C-alpha positions, 0 to 999 in steps of 0.5 A: 499500499501506498504511504498515500493511501495509508496516511488517508485511511488512518486519517478518515478512521471514524468514531463509530461502532465496531467488531473486532475479532481475531484467532489464535493458532490454536484455533481459539477465535473471540469477538467483541463490540469496541468503541474506542479506536484511535490514529496513534502514528502514520510511520509507521501506520498504528491504531490504539484499541481500547479492550478490557484486559480481562475479556476473552477478546483481549487474551485472544488477541494477545496470543494471535499477534493481530486482529481485524477491525470491522466498521459498521455501517449506518443500517448494521 
């Protein structure tokens, strides 16, 4: 992805409701709603997300080392 596209994507991050999902290497999956996401870096491109540390989502994301963040539309 080009640097311009990364920058544009991070600048367009809306403040809405998200569904965060993750699946670790052992096949454990988890999902949860998230409403606190903020851009924290352009280079490298990063976001900060608020997830409760005692949730199953947190433990699966930590084990997986990655996650998907899905933005919900108005009708969802």
